[in-house]
Backbone as a printed PyTorch tensor [residue, N CA C, xyz], in Angstrom:
tensor([[[  1.1230,  -1.1920,  -0.0160],
         [  0.3260,   0.2550,  -0.3200],
         [  0.9550,   1.2410,   0.0120]],

        [[  0.9530,   2.1870,  -1.1630],
         [  1.6670,   3.2250,  -1.1420],
         [  1.3380,   3.9270,  -0.1100]],

        [[  2.4510,   4.9320,   0.5730],
         [  2.6110,   6.0330,   1.9350],
         [  2.2800,   7.3960,   0.9640]],

        [[  1.8870,   8.2280,   2.0300],
         [  2.0380,   9.2470,   1.5010],
         [  2.5870,  10.2520,   2.6770]],

        [[  3.3330,  11.1970,   2.5080],
         [  3.7170,  12.6140,   3.1190],
         [  2.9490,  13.2160,   3.4030]],

        [[  2.6830,  13.5310,   4.3090],
         [  1.6960,  14.7560,   4.8640],
         [  2.6460,  15.8800,   6.2460]],

        [[  2.2510,  16.9220,   6.0280],
         [  2.7680,  17.9490,   6.8220],
         [  2.0100,  17.6240,   8.1090]],

        [[  2.8820,  18.0540,   9.2420],
         [  2.2970,  17.6660,  10.3090],
         [  1.2210,  18.4270,  10.7410]],

        [[  1.3220,  19.7250,  10.7340],
         [  0.0140,  20.9020,  10.8830],
         [ -1.2360,  20.4360,  10.1070]],

        [[ -1.1520,  20.1400,   8.9330],
         [ -2.5200,  19.2850,   8.5270],
         [ -3.2470,  17.8920,   9.2570]],

        [[ -2.5480,  17.5190,  10.0110],
         [ -2.7280,  16.2880,  10.8990],
         [ -3.3880,  17.0080,  12.3670]],

        [[ -3.2980,  18.4920,  12.7920],
         [ -3.8350,  18.6050,  13.9770],
         [ -2.7980,  18.8680,  14.6560]],

        [[ -1.2370,  18.7370,  14.6970],
         [ -0.2920,  18.7610,  15.4660],
         [  0.2860,  20.5010,  15.3550]],

        [[  0.8020,  20.9210,  16.5240],
         [  0.9620,  22.3110,  16.7110],
         [  1.9860,  22.7710,  16.5360]],

        [[  2.6010,  22.5410,  14.8950],
         [  3.8760,  22.9130,  14.7450],
         [  4.2890,  24.0200,  13.6050]],

        [[  3.2410,  24.6870,  13.5850],
         [  2.9000,  25.9310,  12.3500],
         [  3.8990,  26.9860,  13.4010]],

        [[  4.2150,  28.2580,  12.7110],
         [  4.9800,  29.2210,  12.6940],
         [  4.3030,  30.0760,  14.1240]],

        [[  2.8460,  29.7380,  13.9730],
         [  2.2400,  30.9100,  15.2120],
         [  1.9130,  29.6520,  16.0620]],

        [[  2.2780,  28.4610,  16.3810],
         [  2.2280,  27.5370,  17.3200],
         [  0.7540,  26.8090,  17.1880]],

        [[ -0.2480,  27.0280,  15.8270],
         [ -1.2750,  26.6810,  15.2930],
         [ -1.3010,  25.2970,  14.6210]],

        [[ -2.3580,  24.9150,  14.1800],
         [ -2.6260,  23.7110,  13.3230],
         [ -3.8970,  24.0460,  12.6400]],

        [[ -3.6460,  23.3010,  11.2470],
         [ -4.7950,  22.7900,  10.6350],
         [ -5.6060,  21.8600,  10.3440]],

        [[ -6.8000,  21.7950,  10.1580],
         [ -7.2160,  20.6040,   9.9620],
         [ -8.4200,  20.7900,  10.6870]],

        [[ -9.0590,  19.3500,  11.2520],
         [ -8.9350,  18.1000,  10.4170],
         [ -9.3990,  18.0550,   9.5960]],

        [[ -9.2670,  17.1790,   9.0450],
         [ -9.7520,  16.6890,   7.3210],
         [-10.0150,  15.0870,   6.9800]],

        [[-11.0430,  15.0150,   7.0780],
         [-11.8400,  13.5290,   6.4920],
         [-10.5590,  12.6070,   5.8940]],

        [[-10.2790,  13.2280,   4.6340],
         [ -9.1150,  12.6360,   4.0620],
         [ -8.2100,  12.1660,   4.3190]],

        [[ -7.1210,  12.9810,   5.0100],
         [ -6.1320,  12.7170,   5.9910],
         [ -6.4400,  11.8460,   7.1220]],

        [[ -7.3990,  11.5860,   8.0060],
         [ -7.8280,  10.7880,   8.9080],
         [ -7.9660,   9.5290,   8.3200]],

        [[ -8.4810,   9.5450,   7.2230],
         [ -8.9260,   7.8550,   6.4890],
         [ -7.3290,   6.9850,   6.0960]],

        [[ -6.8430,   8.2590,   5.3990],
         [ -5.4050,   7.8210,   4.8450],
         [ -4.5300,   7.1620,   6.2940]],

        [[ -4.6420,   7.7770,   7.6270],
         [ -4.0120,   7.9430,   8.9660],
         [ -4.5950,   6.4010,   9.4680]],

        [[ -5.8110,   6.3440,   9.1690],
         [ -6.1770,   4.7600,   9.2160],
         [ -5.9000,   3.8550,   8.7660]],

        [[ -5.9150,   3.8990,   7.6550],
         [ -5.0060,   2.8690,   6.3050],
         [ -3.6810,   2.8700,   6.9110]],

        [[ -2.8170,   3.6470,   7.3910],
         [ -1.4570,   3.3420,   7.4830],
         [ -0.7230,   3.6990,   6.6240]],

        [[ -1.1010,   4.8190,   6.1270],
         [ -0.2450,   5.1700,   5.2550],
         [  0.4440,   6.2680,   5.1220]],

        [[ -0.1850,   7.1690,   6.0140],
         [  0.9440,   8.6810,   6.4110],
         [  1.7390,   8.5500,   6.7900]],

        [[  2.9910,   9.2900,   6.2590],
         [  4.2320,   9.2580,   7.0590],
         [  4.1920,  10.9600,   7.2000]],

        [[  3.9800,  11.3500,   8.5880],
         [  3.8900,  13.1600,   9.0760],
         [  5.3690,  13.6840,   9.3500]],

        [[  5.6220,  15.2390,   8.9890],
         [  6.8300,  15.7120,   9.0200],
         [  6.4290,  16.7230,   8.8650]],

        [[  6.9430,  17.6540,   9.7940],
         [  7.0230,  19.3890,   9.2600],
         [  8.3470,  19.8240,   9.0850]],

        [[  9.0940,  20.3880,   7.9760],
         [ 10.2560,  20.4710,   7.4280],
         [ 10.5750,  21.4710,   8.4610]],

        [[ 10.3440,  22.1190,   8.8900],
         [ 10.5000,  23.5400,   9.7250],
         [ 11.1050,  22.9370,  10.7240]],

        [[ 10.2840,  22.0310,  11.6480],
         [ 10.4120,  21.5850,  12.9280],
         [ 11.6430,  20.2800,  12.7800]],

        [[ 11.6520,  19.6350,  11.8610],
         [ 12.6090,  18.8850,  11.2920],
         [ 14.1690,  19.3940,  11.0040]],

        [[ 13.9720,  20.7950,  10.5520],
         [ 15.7270,  21.6680,  10.3850],
         [ 15.7020,  21.9240,  11.8130]],

        [[ 14.7650,  21.9890,  12.8260],
         [ 15.6040,  22.6040,  13.9360],
         [ 15.0200,  23.8530,  14.5800]],

        [[ 14.1350,  24.6460,  13.5180],
         [ 13.2210,  25.6770,  13.9170],
         [ 12.2480,  25.1900,  15.2960]],

        [[ 11.9500,  26.2730,  16.1220],
         [ 11.1270,  26.0210,  17.4530],
         [  9.6460,  26.4450,  16.9810]],

        [[  9.1320,  25.9720,  17.8650],
         [  7.3330,  26.4890,  17.7870],
         [  6.9150,  27.0240,  19.2200]],

        [[  6.4720,  27.9320,  18.9490],
         [  6.1610,  29.0110,  17.7840],
         [  7.5460,  29.7130,  17.4300]],

        [[  7.7270,  30.2000,  16.2950],
         [  8.7950,  30.7610,  15.4410],
         [  8.3690,  31.9860,  14.7280]],

        [[  9.2870,  32.7290,  14.4360],
         [  8.7530,  34.1060,  13.5200],
         [  8.6890,  33.7440,  12.4400]],

        [[  7.5280,  34.5020,  11.6930],
         [  7.4270,  33.9500,  10.0190],
         [  8.2340,  34.3240,   9.2490]],

        [[  8.5610,  33.0560,   8.1780],
         [  9.5380,  33.4000,   7.2750],
         [  8.9560,  33.3360,   5.6530]],

        [[  9.8140,  34.2980,   5.3010],
         [  9.0910,  34.1220,   3.7830],
         [ 10.7520,  34.1110,   2.8770]],

        [[ 10.4080,  33.9000,   1.5140],
         [ 11.3800,  33.9450,   0.9900],
         [ 11.6640,  35.5760,  -0.2620]],

        [[ 12.2790,  36.8180,   0.1770],
         [ 11.9080,  37.8640,  -0.4760],
         [ 13.2530,  37.2040,  -1.9010]],

        [[ 12.2750,  37.8290,  -2.8590],
         [ 13.0330,  38.0180,  -4.3340],
         [ 13.4970,  36.1940,  -5.0290]],

        [[ 12.8660,  35.3920,  -4.3040],
         [ 12.6530,  34.1050,  -5.1520],
         [ 11.7710,  33.2840,  -4.4170]],

        [[ 11.8960,  32.0600,  -4.6890],
         [ 11.0400,  30.7020,  -4.6250],
         [ 12.2150,  29.7520,  -3.8280]],

        [[ 11.3630,  28.4440,  -3.5790],
         [ 11.7960,  27.5280,  -3.0080],
         [ 13.0760,  26.6870,  -3.6450]],

        [[ 13.1390,  26.6460,  -5.0630],
         [ 13.9090,  26.4740,  -6.1630],
         [ 15.4610,  27.1460,  -5.7350]],

        [[ 14.9430,  28.4450,  -5.7480],
         [ 16.0690,  29.3870,  -5.7030],
         [ 16.8570,  29.0980,  -4.4840]],

        [[ 15.7040,  28.9700,  -3.5420],
         [ 16.8450,  28.8480,  -1.9410],
         [ 17.3480,  27.2260,  -2.4330]],

        [[ 17.1500,  26.3820,  -3.0390],
         [ 17.7630,  25.1610,  -2.9250],
         [ 18.9990,  25.0600,  -4.0100]],

        [[ 18.9810,  26.1440,  -4.9650],
         [ 20.1770,  26.4960,  -5.7360],
         [ 21.1890,  27.7330,  -5.3320]],

        [[ 20.7560,  27.8380,  -4.2850],
         [ 21.7860,  29.0170,  -3.3980],
         [ 21.3540,  30.4940,  -4.0350]],

        [[ 20.3660,  30.6970,  -4.3490],
         [ 20.1660,  31.8800,  -5.5370],
         [ 19.6090,  33.1850,  -4.4770]],

        [[ 18.5040,  32.6500,  -3.4810],
         [ 17.7770,  33.1570,  -2.2960],
         [ 17.8930,  32.6970,  -1.1390]],

        [[ 17.4170,  33.2900,   0.0590],
         [ 17.2430,  33.2900,   1.2180],
         [ 15.7150,  32.8730,   1.8060]],

        [[ 15.7600,  32.3250,   2.8890],
         [ 14.5270,  32.3470,   4.1120],
         [ 14.8940,  33.1660,   4.5600]],

        [[ 14.2020,  34.3920,   5.1280],
         [ 14.3540,  35.2590,   5.7500],
         [ 12.9760,  35.2500,   6.7620]],

        [[ 13.1090,  35.4550,   8.1890],
         [ 11.9930,  35.4890,   9.1970],
         [ 12.0140,  37.3290,   8.8430]],

        [[ 10.7750,  37.2910,   9.9770],
         [ 10.4980,  39.1020,  10.0020],
         [ 11.0720,  39.5100,  11.2130]],

        [[ 12.3070,  38.8320,  11.5070],
         [ 13.1130,  39.6900,  12.4460],
         [ 14.5780,  39.8050,  12.0600]],

        [[ 14.4390,  39.3790,  10.5110],
         [ 15.7390,  39.6640,   9.8670],
         [ 16.9950,  38.3640,   9.9140]],

        [[ 16.4360,  37.3820,  10.3660],
         [ 17.2300,  36.4540,  10.3630],
         [ 17.1140,  35.0960,   9.4530]],

        [[ 18.4820,  34.7260,   8.9070],
         [ 18.4910,  33.9160,   7.6710],
         [ 18.3600,  32.2500,   8.3030]],

        [[ 17.0690,  31.6830,   8.2200],
         [ 16.8230,  30.5540,   8.4750],
         [ 16.8820,  29.4790,   7.2380]],

        [[ 17.4970,  29.8510,   6.2320],
         [ 17.7980,  29.2620,   5.0330],
         [ 18.4250,  27.7750,   5.2340]],

        [[ 19.3390,  27.7740,   6.1620],
         [ 19.5910,  26.3710,   6.5930],
         [ 18.9270,  25.4680,   7.2930]],

        [[ 18.3960,  26.1760,   8.0640],
         [ 17.2230,  25.1840,   8.5130],
         [ 16.3740,  24.5180,   7.5370]],

        [[ 15.4840,  25.2030,   6.8820],
         [ 14.4370,  25.0310,   5.4450],
         [ 15.2650,  24.0400,   5.0150]],

        [[ 16.3530,  24.0960,   4.4880],
         [ 17.2990,  22.9410,   3.4460],
         [ 17.5590,  21.9120,   4.3330]],

        [[ 17.8400,  21.5630,   5.8710],
         [ 17.9450,  20.6190,   6.4610],
         [ 16.6040,  19.6420,   6.6050]],

        [[ 15.1820,  20.3320,   6.3690],
         [ 14.2810,  19.8750,   6.8630],
         [ 13.7090,  19.6240,   5.3940]],

        [[ 14.0010,  20.1260,   4.5240],
         [ 13.8180,  19.7670,   2.9110],
         [ 14.1190,  18.0900,   2.5990]],

        [[ 15.5490,  18.2260,   2.9110],
         [ 16.4770,  16.8470,   2.8150],
         [ 15.9020,  15.9840,   3.5140]],

        [[ 15.7300,  16.0100,   4.9710],
         [ 15.1060,  15.0450,   5.8290],
         [ 13.5680,  14.6290,   4.8250]],

        [[ 12.8440,  15.6770,   4.4160],
         [ 11.5460,  15.1960,   3.4200],
         [ 12.1210,  14.1640,   2.7990]],

        [[ 13.1840,  14.7830,   1.7280],
         [ 13.3480,  13.6000,   0.6600],
         [ 13.4470,  11.9980,   0.9980]],

        [[ 14.3970,  12.1460,   2.5780],
         [ 15.2460,  10.8820,   2.9620],
         [ 13.5750,  10.2280,   3.3170]],

        [[ 12.8670,  10.7060,   4.0930],
         [ 11.5410,   9.9930,   4.1710],
         [ 10.8420,   9.5430,   2.6700]],

        [[ 10.9180,  10.0450,   1.6260],
         [  9.8460,   9.5630,   0.4770],
         [ 10.7300,   8.8120,   0.0150]],

        [[ 12.2450,   8.7830,  -0.2150],
         [ 13.0690,   7.6530,  -0.5080],
         [ 12.8890,   6.6750,   0.3460]],

        [[ 12.7210,   6.3960,   1.4620],
         [ 12.7600,   5.1590,   2.6840],
         [ 11.6840,   4.6090,   2.1540]],

        [[ 10.1440,   5.0690,   1.9930],
         [  9.2660,   4.7340,   2.1460],
         [  8.4540,   4.5350,   0.4100]],

        [[  9.3780,   4.8880,  -0.0410],
         [  8.8510,   4.8180,  -1.6730],
         [  7.5550,   5.8530,  -2.1400]],

        [[  7.4840,   6.8210,  -1.5120],
         [  6.8060,   8.0600,  -1.3320],
         [  6.8720,   8.5220,  -2.9070]],

        [[  5.5510,   8.5760,  -3.6090],
         [  5.2230,   9.2110,  -4.6450],
         [  4.1000,  10.6350,  -4.3210]],

        [[  3.5390,  10.5780,  -3.6320],
         [  2.4610,  11.8710,  -3.3560],
         [  2.7770,  12.5470,  -2.2640]],

        [[  2.4900,  13.9440,  -2.1990],
         [  2.6790,  14.5360,  -0.4840],
         [  1.3960,  15.5250,  -0.3930]],

        [[  1.0970,  15.3900,   0.5290],
         [  0.2020,  16.6450,   0.7770],
         [  0.7810,  17.6510,   2.0670]],

        [[  1.1440,  18.9230,   1.3250],
         [  1.6070,  19.7620,   1.9100],
         [  1.1450,  21.0920,   2.0960]],

        [[  1.4590,  22.0480,   3.2060],
         [  0.4740,  22.7370,   3.8110],
         [  0.5130,  24.3390,   2.8510]],

        [[ -0.6940,  24.3520,   2.0990],
         [ -0.4690,  25.5130,   1.4160],
         [ -0.0570,  26.5950,   1.4940]],

        [[  0.6600,  27.5010,   0.6420],
         [  1.3550,  28.7750,   1.0850],
         [  2.6630,  29.0360,   1.6720]],

        [[  2.8970,  27.9720,   2.2850],
         [  3.9640,  28.1520,   3.3580],
         [  5.3950,  27.8640,   2.4510]],

        [[  6.6880,  28.6220,   3.0600],
         [  7.7870,  29.0920,   2.5320],
         [  8.2250,  27.2150,   2.7210]],

        [[  7.8660,  26.6820,   3.3020],
         [  8.6420,  25.2540,   2.9040],
         [  7.5420,  24.5750,   2.4050]],

        [[  6.8210,  24.2420,   2.3890],
         [  5.2510,  23.6460,   1.4320],
         [  4.7150,  23.6600,   0.6920]],

        [[  4.6280,  25.2790,   0.4000],
         [  3.7340,  25.6300,  -0.7360],
         [  3.8180,  25.0180,  -2.0330]],

        [[  2.8580,  24.6590,  -2.7590],
         [  2.9330,  23.5870,  -3.8590],
         [  2.4540,  24.6850,  -5.0410]],

        [[  2.0740,  25.8450,  -4.8730],
         [  1.2000,  26.5090,  -6.0380],
         [  1.5350,  27.8890,  -5.7260]],

        [[  1.4140,  28.5080,  -4.4540],
         [  1.5680,  29.7830,  -4.0570],
         [  2.2290,  30.1890,  -2.6650]],

        [[  3.2020,  31.3110,  -2.4670],
         [  3.7780,  31.5340,  -1.4740],
         [  4.0870,  32.7890,  -1.3890]],

        [[  4.4140,  33.0910,   0.1920],
         [  4.2510,  34.9380,   0.2360],
         [  5.2560,  35.2090,  -0.6900]],

        [[  4.9990,  36.6790,  -0.9260],
         [  6.0490,  37.2260,  -1.9980],
         [  7.6170,  37.8380,  -1.0620]],

        [[  7.8330,  37.5090,  -0.0990],
         [  8.9430,  38.0070,   0.7540],
         [  8.6490,  39.1000,   1.4560]],

        [[  7.6010,  40.2480,   0.9120],
         [  7.5960,  41.3790,   1.7050],
         [  6.9860,  41.2030,   3.1140]],

        [[  6.2200,  40.2400,   3.5700],
         [  5.4020,  40.3310,   4.9460],
         [  4.1240,  41.3110,   4.7230]],

        [[  3.7110,  41.1570,   3.3920],
         [  2.5950,  41.9140,   3.4040],
         [  1.2120,  41.1370,   3.0400]],

        [[  1.3340,  39.7830,   3.1440],
         [  0.2700,  39.2480,   3.0500],
         [  0.1740,  38.7360,   1.2440]],

        [[  0.7080,  39.2710,   0.3410],
         [  0.6570,  38.9350,  -1.2730],
         [  1.2310,  37.9510,  -1.2970]],

        [[  0.6100,  36.9050,  -1.8850],
         [  0.8820,  35.7200,  -2.3260],
         [  1.1370,  35.4490,  -3.9430]],

        [[  2.2330,  35.0620,  -4.1080],
         [  2.5780,  35.2080,  -5.6890],
         [  2.7630,  33.4320,  -6.2380]],

        [[  2.6720,  33.1070,  -7.2690],
         [  2.7780,  31.6180,  -8.2400],
         [  4.1910,  31.3880,  -7.3630]],

        [[  4.3530,  30.1880,  -7.0480],
         [  5.7490,  29.3170,  -6.8990],
         [  5.5590,  28.5120,  -5.6060]],

        [[  6.4660,  27.9530,  -5.1480],
         [  6.3940,  27.0160,  -4.3640],
         [  7.2970,  26.8430,  -3.1340]],

        [[  7.8100,  26.4240,  -1.7420],
         [  8.3060,  26.5520,  -1.1680],
         [  9.5330,  25.3240,  -0.8620]],

        [[ 10.1650,  25.4880,  -0.4790],
         [ 11.5860,  24.7770,  -0.7310],
         [ 11.8120,  23.2910,  -0.3900]],

        [[ 10.8290,  22.5820,   0.5460],
         [ 10.3800,  21.4380,   0.7690],
         [  9.6400,  20.9220,  -0.7340]],

        [[  8.6600,  21.6120,  -1.4640],
         [  7.9570,  21.3040,  -2.0730],
         [  8.8280,  21.1520,  -3.5570]],

        [[  9.4250,  22.3780,  -3.6460],
         [ 10.3730,  22.2730,  -4.7910],
         [ 11.1090,  21.0410,  -4.6690]],

        [[ 12.0200,  20.6020,  -3.7750],
         [ 12.9220,  19.1760,  -3.4210],
         [ 11.9050,  18.2180,  -4.0460]],

        [[ 11.0270,  18.1470,  -3.1660],
         [ 10.1890,  16.6610,  -3.7350],
         [  9.9520,  16.8700,  -5.1430]],

        [[  9.3530,  17.8080,  -5.9320],
         [  8.8620,  18.1370,  -7.1750],
         [ 10.1650,  17.5640,  -7.9880]],

        [[ 11.1080,  18.0090,  -7.3130],
         [ 12.5810,  18.0080,  -8.2070],
         [ 12.8060,  16.2230,  -8.1900]],

        [[ 12.2530,  15.7980,  -7.5290],
         [ 12.5290,  14.0830,  -7.1850],
         [ 11.1880,  13.4520,  -7.6960]],

        [[ 10.5560,  14.1240,  -8.2800],
         [  9.2150,  12.9940,  -8.7690],
         [  8.3000,  12.7440,  -8.1890]],

        [[  8.0800,  13.7270,  -7.1800],
         [  7.1450,  13.5600,  -5.8810],
         [  5.8160,  14.3470,  -6.5920]],

        [[  4.6130,  13.6980,  -6.3510],
         [  3.7730,  14.7810,  -6.8290],
         [  2.8990,  15.6160,  -5.5240]],

        [[  3.1830,  16.4710,  -5.5450],
         [  3.0900,  17.5410,  -4.2290],
         [  1.5560,  18.3020,  -4.4690]],

        [[  0.5550,  18.0640,  -3.5200],
         [ -0.4050,  18.5510,  -3.4600],
         [ -0.9030,  19.6500,  -1.8870]],

        [[ -1.7050,  20.4050,  -1.5670],
         [ -1.6720,  21.0890,  -0.8850],
         [ -3.1480,  20.4050,  -0.0140]],

        [[ -3.8170,  20.8730,   0.9740],
         [ -4.8830,  20.3520,   1.6810],
         [ -5.8850,  20.9180,   0.8950]],

        [[ -5.9190,  22.0320,   0.1430],
         [ -6.8540,  22.2530,  -0.7690],
         [ -7.1170,  21.6180,  -2.2050]],

        [[ -6.1960,  20.8830,  -2.1770],
         [ -6.2650,  19.7630,  -3.4950],
         [ -6.2340,  18.2510,  -3.0120]],

        [[ -6.9100,  18.0940,  -1.7140],
         [ -7.4980,  16.5150,  -1.4290],
         [ -7.8940,  15.5000,  -2.1110]],

        [[ -9.1510,  15.7920,  -2.7960],
         [ -9.5050,  14.7700,  -4.1900],
         [ -8.3180,  14.5600,  -5.3610]],

        [[ -7.7290,  15.7660,  -5.5450],
         [ -6.6380,  15.5170,  -6.6770],
         [ -5.3320,  14.6010,  -5.9740]],

        [[ -4.9120,  14.5990,  -4.8080],
         [ -4.0570,  14.2280,  -4.0230],
         [ -4.7130,  12.6400,  -3.8340]],

        [[ -5.6310,  12.2050,  -3.5030],
         [ -6.4610,  10.9800,  -3.6300],
         [ -6.5750,   9.9250,  -4.5630]],

        [[ -6.9130,  10.7930,  -5.9120],
         [ -6.9330,  10.3860,  -7.5080],
         [ -5.3510,   9.9440,  -7.6390]],

        [[ -4.3150,  10.7470,  -7.3820],
         [ -3.1230,  10.2590,  -7.4460],
         [ -2.4060,   9.1530,  -6.7660]],

        [[ -3.0860,   9.0980,  -5.4840],
         [ -2.6420,   7.8540,  -4.6090],
         [ -3.3660,   6.7150,  -4.9740]],

        [[ -4.8560,   6.8430,  -5.6190],
         [ -5.1910,   6.0410,  -5.9960],
         [ -4.6360,   5.3940,  -7.0270]],

        [[ -4.2760,   6.0090,  -8.1270],
         [ -3.2810,   5.6450,  -9.4110],
         [ -2.5220,   4.4860,  -9.0920]],

        [[ -1.6850,   4.6130,  -7.7290],
         [ -0.8620,   3.6790,  -7.3810],
         [ -0.7490,   2.3060,  -6.6060]],

        [[ -2.4520,   2.5970,  -6.3580],
         [ -2.7660,   1.7040,  -5.7700],
         [ -2.6650,  -0.0420,  -6.4970]]])
């Protein structure tokens, strides 16, 4: 049975930057009951605390951080790129260890966003792009969805059964 990587915040774990969580989501609960879910918060796995300062990628996207052309910066001006990269590579390690081909990651996150992220100005403006972990997983052939795309994620996972 194929496994699926899921952001821990979407499973109700209080690991978001603000100490909060998202969910619950019936589809994710079903996958938990089926034993499919491999949970991870890349930011916490990379060594960041909860709660923590909000972070964005000024002038770039996750792929730019992976390539060393952009940084992940907090509202306090701290460069947390190293922690974001460490968490992303831990996600990749889990994907490879479990043969994961599908992930459901938190929308809009500088780690996990798969379609949109914030523009790096801390003004709440979203732009097309992806977070650091989403970019790395996509580069390695993983289909990345957000909690807003659970039917599509279910279809992708179902095609692997």
